[in-house]
Backbone as CSV, one residue per row, in Angstrom:
resi,resn,N_x,N_y,N_z,CA_x,CA_y,CA_z,C_x,C_y,C_z
1,MET,1.005,-1.091,0.030,0.274,-0.256,-0.174,1.148,1.403,0.211
2,ARG,2.113,1.087,0.770,2.773,2.611,0.858,3.522,3.014,-0.321
3,LYS,3.819,1.661,-0.959,4.124,1.566,-2.435,3.492,2.358,-3.368
4,PHE,2.080,1.744,-3.698,1.519,2.541,-4.158,1.051,3.937,-4.138
5,VAL,0.995,4.199,-2.567,0.693,5.654,-2.404,1.944,6.627,-2.952
6,ALA,3.481,5.791,-2.675,4.475,6.566,-3.092,4.431,6.711,-4.654
7,LEU,4.196,5.838,-5.488,3.995,5.891,-6.873,2.965,6.861,-7.196
8,LEU,1.841,7.122,-6.817,0.878,7.846,-7.044,1.341,9.520,-6.920
9,LEU,2.135,9.772,-5.392,2.343,10.925,-5.403,3.447,11.458,-6.635
10,ALA,4.310,10.364,-6.808,5.303,10.599,-7.862,4.836,10.922,-8.903
11,MET,3.930,10.480,-9.389,2.860,10.482,-10.660,2.333,12.023,-10.558
12,LEU,1.605,12.282,-9.438,1.270,13.634,-9.178,2.092,14.958,-9.580
13,ALA,3.122,14.796,-8.486,4.115,15.695,-8.742,4.972,15.871,-10.332
14,ALA,4.959,15.029,-10.683,5.558,15.304,-12.139,4.532,15.546,-12.967
15,LEU,3.103,15.265,-12.969,2.133,16.085,-13.653,2.090,17.589,-13.295
16,TYR,2.196,17.621,-12.049,2.268,19.355,-11.695,3.495,19.763,-12.220
17,GLY,4.311,19.178,-12.502,5.880,20.062,-12.584,5.675,20.184,-14.276
18,ALA,5.112,19.293,-15.123,4.603,19.577,-16.400,3.620,20.677,-16.832
19,THR,2.931,20.839,-16.021,1.644,21.656,-16.265,1.757,22.991,-15.831
20,CYS,2.516,23.049,-14.606,2.606,24.194,-14.054,4.059,24.757,-13.583
21,PRO,5.002,25.135,-14.517,6.222,25.102,-14.084,6.593,26.134,-13.124
22,LEU,7.742,25.891,-12.220,7.965,26.688,-10.959,8.384,28.042,-11.440
23,SER,9.122,27.996,-12.676,10.046,29.485,-12.681,9.573,29.534,-14.364
24,ALA,8.334,30.245,-14.072,8.011,30.367,-15.890,8.616,31.679,-16.387
25,ALA,9.081,31.843,-17.305,9.593,32.932,-17.814,8.597,34.120,-17.847
26,PRO,9.235,35.164,-17.287,7.977,36.562,-17.247,7.533,37.147,-18.633
27,ALA,6.416,37.510,-18.775,6.109,38.055,-19.614,6.528,39.462,-20.384
28,ARG,7.251,39.352,-21.655,7.909,40.802,-21.871,7.013,41.950,-22.158
29,GLN,7.285,43.110,-21.575,6.327,44.187,-21.607,6.749,44.961,-22.756
30,SER,5.905,45.781,-23.122,5.661,46.707,-23.978,6.319,47.859,-23.553
31,PRO,7.573,48.423,-24.437,8.094,49.644,-23.993,7.519,50.727,-24.269
32,VAL,7.536,52.001,-23.477,6.849,53.330,-23.798,8.128,54.091,-24.328
33,VAL,7.609,54.593,-25.501,8.102,55.623,-26.324,7.898,56.748,-26.546
34,LEU,8.574,57.931,-26.367,7.942,59.245,-26.167,8.587,59.957,-27.403
35,ALA,7.804,60.282,-28.605,8.462,60.754,-29.557,7.587,62.274,-30.277
36,ALA,8.653,62.885,-30.771,8.277,64.457,-31.286,6.897,64.271,-32.259
37,ALA,6.080,65.018,-32.331,5.088,64.942,-32.622,5.141,64.855,-34.560
38,SER,6.000,65.296,-35.197,6.459,64.962,-36.631,6.767,63.499,-36.904
39,LEU,6.808,62.657,-35.898,7.157,61.380,-36.099,5.696,60.573,-36.176
40,GLN,4.667,60.685,-36.412,3.852,59.796,-35.945,3.530,58.958,-36.839
41,GLU,3.407,59.192,-38.157,3.418,58.209,-38.935,4.471,57.125,-39.149
42,SER,5.494,57.494,-39.331,6.681,56.683,-39.143,7.199,55.950,-38.142
43,MET,6.998,56.556,-36.897,7.313,56.101,-35.390,6.095,54.873,-35.535
44,ASN,5.270,54.867,-35.765,3.803,53.933,-35.844,4.304,52.468,-36.795
45,ALA,4.744,53.046,-37.930,5.295,52.140,-38.991,5.990,51.591,-38.103
46,ALA,7.463,51.977,-37.505,8.367,50.922,-37.320,7.721,50.241,-35.809
47,ALA,7.076,50.990,-35.229,6.420,50.168,-33.813,5.529,48.625,-34.310
48,ASP,5.115,49.050,-35.489,4.193,47.829,-36.131,5.369,46.524,-36.799
49,ALA,6.452,47.029,-37.125,7.393,46.427,-37.878,8.029,45.524,-36.861
50,TRP,8.231,46.500,-35.645,8.904,45.588,-34.788,8.390,44.672,-34.217
51,ALA,6.926,44.942,-34.118,5.576,43.973,-33.537,5.758,42.529,-34.407
52,ARG,5.930,42.835,-35.204,5.745,41.644,-36.338,6.697,40.699,-36.270
53,LYS,8.037,41.150,-35.526,8.985,40.314,-35.592,8.871,39.259,-34.216
54,GLY,7.743,39.949,-33.606,7.517,38.885,-32.089,7.685,39.622,-30.700
55,HIS,8.044,41.053,-30.945,7.926,41.765,-29.697,6.704,42.359,-29.228
56,PRO,6.631,42.757,-28.121,5.401,43.497,-27.773,5.280,44.539,-28.523
57,ARG,4.366,45.335,-28.956,4.293,46.512,-29.554,4.873,47.733,-28.805
58,PRO,5.751,48.535,-28.819,5.626,49.801,-28.112,4.734,50.660,-28.347
59,ARG,4.391,50.929,-26.696,3.042,52.055,-26.856,3.943,53.348,-26.927
60,VAL,3.671,54.309,-28.055,4.034,55.784,-28.499,3.016,56.866,-28.365
61,SER,3.783,57.626,-27.628,3.073,58.808,-27.398,3.997,59.875,-28.060
62,PHE,2.770,60.696,-28.735,3.837,62.048,-29.392,3.263,63.371,-28.953
63,ALA,3.810,64.148,-29.016,3.359,65.887,-28.329,4.841,66.532,-28.840
64,ALA,4.603,67.769,-28.449,6.193,68.509,-28.843,7.195,68.007,-28.248
65,SER,8.435,67.959,-28.864,10.055,67.428,-27.930,9.840,68.625,-26.364
66,SER,9.747,69.579,-26.668,9.647,70.408,-25.251,8.665,69.707,-24.333
67,ALA,7.523,69.360,-24.485,6.425,68.897,-23.828,7.102,67.490,-23.213
68,LEU,7.671,66.659,-24.127,7.871,65.150,-23.746,9.040,65.561,-22.983
69,ALA,9.963,66.611,-23.444,11.264,66.489,-22.256,10.676,67.122,-20.796
70,ARG,9.969,67.635,-20.797,9.386,68.207,-19.610,8.536,67.094,-18.433
71,GLN,8.034,66.566,-19.321,7.468,65.302,-18.756,8.734,64.360,-18.125
72,ILE,9.471,64.083,-18.994,10.639,63.129,-18.329,11.235,63.541,-16.953
73,ALA,11.549,64.819,-17.227,12.193,65.399,-16.034,10.993,65.643,-14.918
74,SER,10.081,65.381,-15.189,9.070,65.381,-13.942,9.023,64.102,-13.558
75,GLY,9.229,62.975,-14.255,9.438,61.712,-13.787,8.360,60.707,-14.343
76,ALA,7.782,60.791,-15.780,6.778,60.462,-16.508,7.938,58.784,-16.808
77,PRO,7.385,57.871,-16.255,7.751,56.535,-16.681,7.804,56.563,-18.451
78,ALA,9.065,56.081,-18.792,9.141,55.698,-20.572,10.379,55.455,-20.401
79,ASP,10.709,54.736,-21.677,12.106,53.816,-22.009,12.827,54.620,-22.964
80,VAL,11.984,55.280,-24.033,12.853,55.682,-25.197,12.216,57.219,-25.591
81,PHE,13.104,58.174,-25.715,12.601,59.481,-26.247,13.615,59.916,-27.714
82,VAL,12.484,60.248,-28.348,13.054,60.866,-30.019,12.708,62.251,-29.710
83,SER,13.693,62.903,-29.923,13.268,64.886,-29.987,13.393,65.192,-31.502
84,ALA,12.860,66.374,-31.826,13.102,67.006,-32.981,14.044,68.105,-33.074
85,ASP,14.753,68.017,-31.962,15.953,68.597,-31.930,16.833,68.434,-30.924
86,GLU,18.213,68.790,-31.015,19.245,68.439,-30.337,19.071,69.027,-28.890
87,PRO,18.842,70.578,-28.788,18.781,71.169,-27.395,17.577,70.427,-26.332
88,TRP,16.668,70.127,-26.891,15.646,69.416,-25.589,16.620,67.919,-25.480
89,MET,17.113,67.569,-26.183,17.928,66.355,-25.743,18.871,66.817,-24.497
90,ASP,19.597,67.720,-24.876,20.706,68.243,-24.092,20.154,68.258,-22.769
91,ASP,19.056,68.607,-22.593,18.164,69.170,-21.327,17.999,68.375,-20.470
92,ILE,17.461,67.261,-21.067,17.513,65.981,-20.281,18.663,65.322,-19.995
93,GLN,19.310,65.495,-21.007,20.782,64.961,-20.408,21.353,65.442,-19.491
94,ASN,21.545,66.680,-19.515,22.414,67.418,-18.564,21.841,67.478,-16.999
95,LYS,20.285,66.912,-17.305,19.667,66.363,-16.063,20.224,65.218,-15.571
96,GLY,20.838,64.215,-16.281,21.132,62.747,-15.922,20.014,62.025,-16.185
97,LEU,19.229,62.153,-17.245,17.930,61.452,-17.829,18.339,60.398,-18.694
98,VAL,19.458,60.389,-19.330,19.819,59.944,-20.524,20.841,58.621,-20.160
99,ARG,20.646,57.571,-20.812,21.526,56.508,-20.440,22.990,56.829,-21.175
100,LYS,23.499,56.086,-20.353,25.274,56.747,-20.997,25.080,55.732,-22.383
101,GLY,25.567,56.541,-23.300,26.135,55.810,-24.633,25.234,55.568,-25.656
102,THR,24.009,55.822,-25.234,22.849,55.818,-25.842,22.184,56.685,-26.755
103,ARG,22.950,57.563,-26.786,21.977,58.730,-27.667,22.587,58.992,-29.070
104,VAL,21.857,59.021,-30.127,22.347,58.867,-31.587,21.289,59.626,-32.491
105,SER,22.121,60.851,-32.873,21.341,61.478,-33.883,21.169,60.581,-35.351
106,PHE,19.983,60.668,-35.501,19.531,59.480,-36.934,19.020,59.964,-37.952
107,LEU,18.018,61.062,-37.592,17.467,61.525,-38.675,17.492,62.988,-39.268
108,ARG,16.880,63.516,-40.407,17.376,64.562,-40.743,15.882,65.088,-41.595
109,ASN,15.457,66.445,-41.814,14.288,66.614,-41.930,14.254,68.137,-42.766
110,ASP,13.576,68.695,-43.662,13.697,69.989,-44.146,12.188,70.735,-43.382
111,LEU,12.418,72.216,-43.664,11.448,72.931,-42.825,10.915,73.871,-44.228
112,VAL,9.493,73.617,-44.283,8.922,74.317,-45.090,7.914,75.074,-45.433
113,LEU,7.626,76.144,-46.026,6.115,76.759,-46.064,4.787,76.195,-46.683
114,VAL,3.581,76.125,-46.334,2.840,75.446,-46.541,1.408,76.407,-47.081
115,ALA,0.824,75.941,-47.704,-0.337,76.536,-47.737,-1.904,75.719,-48.331
116,PRO,-3.157,76.134,-48.011,-4.174,75.099,-48.079,-4.100,74.178,-49.570
117,ARG,-4.382,73.286,-49.658,-4.203,72.606,-50.872,-4.635,73.674,-51.994
118,ASN,-6.040,74.030,-51.931,-6.584,74.754,-52.871,-6.256,76.124,-52.914
119,SER,-5.330,76.546,-52.291,-5.131,77.877,-52.222,-3.909,78.296,-53.509
120,ASN,-4.194,79.615,-54.029,-3.112,79.693,-55.330,-2.475,80.849,-55.167
121,VAL,-1.911,81.118,-53.349,-0.738,81.753,-53.076,0.590,81.341,-53.774
122,ARG,1.274,82.339,-53.965,2.730,81.898,-54.555,3.753,82.874,-54.052
123,LEU,4.829,82.330,-53.579,5.926,83.316,-52.672,7.534,82.355,-53.221
124,ARG,8.256,83.117,-53.331,9.679,82.847,-53.379,10.333,83.130,-52.155
125,ILE,10.581,82.096,-51.559,11.319,82.139,-50.247,12.785,82.868,-50.138
126,GLY,13.094,83.693,-49.894,13.981,84.386,-49.792,14.404,85.822,-48.960
127,ARG,15.263,86.638,-48.746,15.613,87.382,-47.949,14.673,88.635,-48.535
128,ASN,14.054,88.971,-47.250,12.821,90.168,-47.218,11.546,89.967,-48.287
129,MET,11.419,88.671,-48.358,10.284,88.002,-49.047,8.822,89.111,-48.319
130,PRO,8.016,89.112,-49.295,6.639,89.784,-48.956,5.693,88.674,-48.432
131,LEU,6.123,88.574,-46.985,5.214,87.293,-46.559,4.314,87.621,-45.580
132,VAL,4.478,89.093,-45.175,3.022,89.701,-44.444,1.860,89.860,-45.457
133,GLN,2.193,90.325,-46.880,1.359,90.610,-47.776,0.843,89.076,-48.323
134,ALA,1.526,88.209,-48.767,1.003,86.984,-48.663,-0.021,86.238,-47.567
135,LEU,0.107,87.161,-46.637,-0.885,86.282,-45.250,-2.233,87.083,-45.275
136,GLY,-2.412,88.436,-46.459,-3.704,88.948,-46.457,-4.250,89.323,-44.789
137,ASN,-5.191,88.920,-44.685,-5.693,89.338,-43.262,-5.508,88.295,-42.649
138,GLY,-4.863,87.240,-42.870,-4.989,85.928,-42.095,-3.455,85.750,-41.179
139,ARG,-3.085,84.965,-40.313,-2.258,84.494,-39.824,-1.140,83.498,-40.049
140,LEU,0.052,83.441,-39.997,0.944,82.312,-40.040,1.129,81.389,-39.082
141,ALA,0.538,80.249,-39.555,0.420,79.046,-38.592,1.952,78.562,-38.018
142,ILE,2.569,78.292,-37.037,3.714,77.922,-36.439,3.573,77.399,-35.171
143,ALA,4.545,76.218,-35.233,4.593,76.053,-33.573,5.363,76.879,-32.593
144,ASP,5.159,76.833,-31.555,5.169,78.145,-30.501,6.872,77.994,-30.588
145,PRO,6.904,79.488,-30.824,8.432,79.356,-30.966,9.103,79.528,-29.864
146,ALA,8.461,79.764,-28.759,9.491,79.747,-27.455,9.663,78.731,-27.002
147,GLY,8.973,77.535,-27.263,9.942,76.306,-27.252,9.909,75.080,-28.018
148,VAL,8.871,75.141,-28.748,8.621,73.875,-29.802,10.094,73.860,-30.889
149,PRO,10.201,72.832,-31.115,11.490,73.028,-32.042,11.124,73.194,-33.325
150,ALA,9.930,72.799,-34.019,9.613,73.529,-35.404,9.436,74.843,-35.014
151,GLY,9.156,75.586,-34.075,8.384,77.033,-34.044,10.070,77.624,-33.868
152,ILE,11.074,77.184,-33.304,12.122,77.526,-33.122,12.891,77.741,-34.097
153,TYR,13.048,76.519,-35.360,13.454,76.644,-36.462,12.930,77.752,-37.575
154,GLY,11.668,77.930,-37.270,10.626,78.376,-38.151,10.975,80.078,-38.015
155,LYS,11.570,80.697,-36.549,11.692,81.765,-36.188,13.364,82.086,-36.380
156,GLN,14.151,81.034,-36.450,15.450,81.353,-37.044,15.195,81.439,-38.119
157,ALA,14.937,80.603,-39.407,14.738,81.091,-40.936,14.240,82.409,-40.768
158,LEU,12.831,82.842,-40.232,12.326,84.503,-40.695,13.251,85.398,-40.099
159,THR,14.016,85.011,-39.140,14.875,86.197,-38.489,16.021,86.255,-39.497
160,ARG,16.772,85.173,-39.804,18.052,85.520,-40.983,17.491,85.973,-42.125
161,LEU,16.233,85.592,-42.646,16.044,86.142,-44.033,15.321,87.528,-43.976
162,GLY,15.145,88.099,-42.671,14.890,89.213,-42.371,13.337,89.738,-42.424
163,VAL,12.467,88.937,-42.290,11.251,88.864,-42.392,10.475,88.952,-40.902
164,TRP,11.360,88.695,-39.959,10.587,88.108,-38.687,10.033,89.451,-37.883
165,PRO,10.836,90.551,-37.663,10.113,91.760,-37.223,8.680,92.277,-37.522
166,SER,8.280,92.312,-39.315,7.140,92.361,-39.904,5.983,91.199,-39.375
167,VAL,6.604,90.019,-39.467,5.548,88.983,-39.171,5.312,88.499,-37.640
168,GLN,5.970,88.948,-36.803,5.709,88.550,-35.546,4.766,88.560,-34.757
169,GLY,4.185,89.800,-35.192,2.597,90.292,-34.560,1.696,89.457,-35.449
170,ARG,2.135,88.462,-36.290,0.842,87.944,-37.287,0.802,86.181,-37.054
171,LEU,1.186,85.696,-36.121,1.422,84.561,-35.689,0.126,83.872,-35.121
172,ALA,-0.078,82.555,-35.861,-0.988,81.685,-34.929,-0.218,80.557,-34.560
173,PRO,0.329,80.723,-32.893,0.810,79.760,-32.753,0.229,78.468,-32.171
174,GLY,1.092,77.008,-32.648,0.213,76.053,-32.150,1.205,75.260,-31.140
175,ASP,0.597,74.051,-30.274,1.198,73.367,-29.111,2.485,72.444,-29.811
176,SER,2.206,72.113,-30.826,3.299,71.304,-32.093,3.155,71.689,-33.007
177,VAL,4.233,70.982,-33.987,4.079,71.433,-35.548,2.845,70.449,-36.242
178,ARG,2.166,69.800,-35.592,1.015,69.161,-35.812,-0.135,69.880,-35.682
179,GLY,0.065,70.822,-34.930,-1.073,71.936,-34.548,-1.041,73.051,-35.600
180,ALA,0.139,73.412,-36.106,0.476,74.257,-37.101,-0.316,73.805,-38.283
181,LEU,-0.089,72.522,-38.780,-0.307,71.741,-39.671,-1.758,71.915,-40.024
182,ALA,-2.364,71.288,-38.891,-3.975,71.436,-38.906,-4.683,72.757,-39.217
183,LEU,-4.080,73.563,-38.865,-4.518,75.112,-39.053,-4.662,75.401,-40.502
184,VAL,-3.501,74.894,-41.171,-3.383,75.285,-42.755,-4.567,74.463,-43.146
185,SER,-4.193,72.936,-42.708,-5.204,71.930,-43.768,-6.602,72.321,-43.624
186,ARG,-6.789,72.655,-42.455,-8.406,73.030,-42.449,-8.768,74.602,-43.125
187,GLY,-8.006,75.374,-43.431,-8.096,76.609,-43.737,-8.228,77.966,-42.832
188,ALA,-7.837,77.505,-41.771,-7.729,78.200,-40.694,-6.470,79.382,-40.789
189,ALA,-5.678,78.999,-41.351,-4.487,80.076,-41.610,-4.042,79.875,-43.025
190,PRO,-3.806,80.977,-43.659,-3.366,80.714,-45.135,-1.724,80.331,-45.489
191,LEU,-0.850,80.402,-44.693,0.316,79.921,-44.465,0.618,79.505,-43.285
192,GLY,1.660,78.517,-43.283,2.132,78.011,-42.058,3.327,77.234,-42.193
193,ILE,4.390,77.329,-41.340,5.644,76.746,-41.308,5.733,75.336,-40.734
194,VAL,6.089,74.286,-41.421,5.827,72.642,-40.881,7.180,72.047,-41.383
195,TYR,7.506,70.922,-41.249,8.445,70.370,-41.645,7.890,69.341,-42.916
196,ALA,8.959,69.016,-44.063,8.426,68.863,-45.242,7.688,67.343,-45.226
197,THR,8.103,66.223,-43.967,7.504,65.139,-43.665,6.116,65.444,-43.257
198,ASP,5.648,66.577,-42.800,4.342,66.689,-42.223,3.405,67.281,-43.553
199,ALA,4.022,67.954,-44.306,3.178,68.277,-45.480,2.993,67.101,-46.158
200,ARG,3.772,66.099,-46.275,3.871,64.920,-47.237,2.851,64.039,-46.394
201,ALA,2.646,64.165,-45.536,1.497,63.330,-44.713,0.199,63.869,-44.955
202,ASP,0.050,65.207,-45.307,-1.551,65.749,-45.217,-1.831,65.938,-46.534
203,PRO,-2.619,65.388,-46.882,-3.164,65.780,-48.587,-3.738,67.163,-48.353
204,GLY,-3.860,67.574,-47.616,-4.839,69.175,-47.484,-3.807,70.302,-47.473
205,VAL,-2.601,70.390,-47.311,-1.675,71.280,-47.481,-0.850,70.928,-49.016
206,ARG,-0.482,72.146,-49.618,0.797,71.965,-50.440,2.111,73.055,-50.157
207,VAL,3.227,72.561,-50.528,4.238,72.837,-50.263,4.578,74.179,-51.191
208,VAL,4.387,75.291,-50.719,4.708,76.714,-51.205,6.542,76.955,-51.596
209,GLY,7.214,76.376,-50.862,8.452,76.714,-51.122,9.546,76.039,-49.918
210,ILE,10.646,75.682,-49.967,11.701,74.999,-48.884,12.490,76.098,-48.500
211,PHE,12.323,76.381,-46.922,13.445,77.146,-46.610,14.697,76.701,-46.493
212,PRO,15.571,77.587,-47.131,17.123,77.183,-47.024,17.991,76.745,-45.881
213,ALA,18.801,75.670,-46.303,19.092,75.043,-44.889,20.013,75.905,-44.161
214,ALA,20.547,77.061,-44.849,21.604,77.884,-43.852,20.419,78.979,-43.268
215,SER,19.083,78.732,-43.651,18.417,80.002,-42.703,18.064,79.224,-41.592
216,HIS,18.425,78.086,-41.087,18.239,77.879,-39.758,19.314,76.727,-39.353
217,ASP,19.187,75.971,-38.184,20.067,75.282,-37.142,19.518,73.819,-38.168
218,PRO,20.548,72.659,-38.302,20.164,71.765,-39.085,18.941,71.065,-37.862
219,VAL,17.742,70.641,-38.705,16.569,69.772,-38.221,17.116,68.283,-38.136
220,SER,17.545,67.935,-36.719,18.366,66.829,-36.347,17.092,66.009,-35.222
221,TYR,17.217,64.815,-35.410,16.408,63.812,-34.176,17.437,62.833,-33.752
222,PRO,17.574,63.394,-32.399,18.319,62.193,-31.662,17.422,61.286,-31.009
223,VAL,17.821,60.041,-31.094,17.001,59.083,-29.984,17.734,58.824,-28.749
224,THR,17.372,58.232,-27.800,17.953,57.794,-26.574,16.991,56.640,-25.706
225,THR,17.972,55.982,-24.996,17.127,55.199,-23.872,17.385,56.133,-22.610
226,LEU,16.447,56.313,-21.849,16.206,56.656,-20.908,16.866,56.404,-19.548
227,ALA,17.635,56.863,-18.780,18.172,56.666,-17.621,17.439,55.624,-16.459
228,ALA,16.447,55.730,-16.504,15.122,55.019,-15.663,14.613,53.693,-16.200
229,SER,14.893,53.754,-17.267,14.186,52.333,-17.936,14.727,51.334,-17.587
230,ARG,13.906,50.326,-17.008,14.119,48.906,-16.615,13.581,48.085,-17.401
231,ASN,13.302,48.310,-18.662,12.633,47.269,-19.637,13.534,47.313,-20.923
232,PRO,14.291,46.095,-20.898,15.352,45.720,-22.365,14.816,45.945,-23.494
233,GLU,13.128,45.955,-23.456,12.539,46.192,-24.984,12.927,47.041,-25.390
234,GLY,12.893,48.065,-24.525,13.154,49.878,-24.832,14.547,49.877,-25.624
235,GLU,15.676,49.473,-25.107,16.817,49.065,-25.598,16.863,48.778,-26.882
236,ALA,16.052,47.514,-26.905,16.057,46.609,-27.834,15.506,47.362,-29.396
237,PHE,14.605,48.217,-28.913,13.327,48.875,-30.176,14.302,50.000,-30.376
238,ARG,15.072,50.545,-29.568,16.220,51.864,-29.929,17.303,51.627,-30.862
239,ARG,17.677,50.154,-30.758,18.659,49.497,-31.531,17.843,49.124,-33.214
240,TYR,16.688,48.790,-32.656,16.125,48.754,-34.243,15.651,49.567,-35.042
241,LEU,15.596,50.965,-34.260,15.366,52.305,-35.041,16.426,52.463,-35.758
242,LEU,17.470,52.438,-35.556,19.069,52.648,-36.097,19.604,51.570,-36.782
243,SER,18.945,50.718,-36.955,19.476,49.607,-37.819,19.146,49.886,-39.385
244,SER,19.736,49.279,-40.052,19.255,49.544,-41.795,17.873,49.486,-42.179
245,GLU,17.191,48.557,-41.430,15.771,48.327,-41.763,14.955,49.330,-40.771
246,GLY,15.208,49.858,-40.039,14.600,50.901,-39.079,14.767,52.017,-39.902
247,LYS,15.900,52.254,-40.311,15.940,53.689,-40.740,15.194,53.816,-42.340
248,ALA,15.086,52.609,-42.678,14.601,52.353,-44.222,13.087,52.661,-44.042
249,ILE,12.676,52.488,-43.025,11.110,53.010,-42.865,10.710,54.642,-42.611
250,PHE,11.547,55.086,-42.134,11.678,56.680,-41.987,11.780,57.106,-43.161
251,ARG,12.578,56.735,-44.276,12.940,57.283,-45.851,11.859,57.028,-46.484
252,ARG,10.832,55.713,-45.942,10.176,55.658,-46.753,8.663,57.004,-46.413
253,PHE,8.883,57.926,-45.626,8.207,58.882,-45.170,8.812,60.154,-45.162
254,GLY,9.707,60.192,-45.653,10.233,61.276,-46.525,11.406,61.829,-45.684
255,PHE,11.825,60.974,-44.342,13.220,61.620,-43.785,14.264,61.322,-44.475
256,GLY,15.260,62.401,-44.062,16.584,61.647,-44.227,17.183,61.056,-43.214
257,THR,18.012,60.171,-43.155,18.893,59.158,-42.359,20.243,59.542,-42.265
258,LYS,20.912,59.791,-40.979,22.472,59.652,-41.033,23.291,58.321,-40.808
């Protein structure tokens, strides 16, 4: 009888061990990615491609780089940050919030002047261009030049071209570059300054002209893994963005790569 009981217990233990492993591997968690508003279509495409490889799809939040940097500085939980300029990445790096050795500048963009698709406005971008006259009774849509990268680049360009003093009182500032784009797309502003990739993403606008590269700082996108990240999927996704396959996704949406 004792042998039978012992055998039965051994069989039950083996069955339990097969169906209920004592040390099951923990499920992988989706990394949290904070990305500049101008990356919406391209970053979502990259996240989808990463998920198709069997990884948990990153949870991506988009906003102005300035707003995202402030969220990170306030302790918002995130694994990866992609900024639309270097200064906001400098800001969080100077606060010790960037993981050492993970910051890389990998994308480029152009700055353009856009009008509603059906607008017939024509304007050659150059020094002392008649921008105010082209606005008519309207305002120039632009991301907030006080802190949002697209607005900062826009102010630089208008200043170096000699037209900022005449137009600074005629602005319709948005909280992000996509906010400025939306104003033009729906006809609420006759002209706006956005990135070339934004204009490409919205059929409601057309490009009037491209601002000379020398008129503003280079539009550069750095990416980093954040120092507080504890999810290895975050660093893995950052590496994927920098891979040849990852960069090809961004080129498909009109970005230049480094």
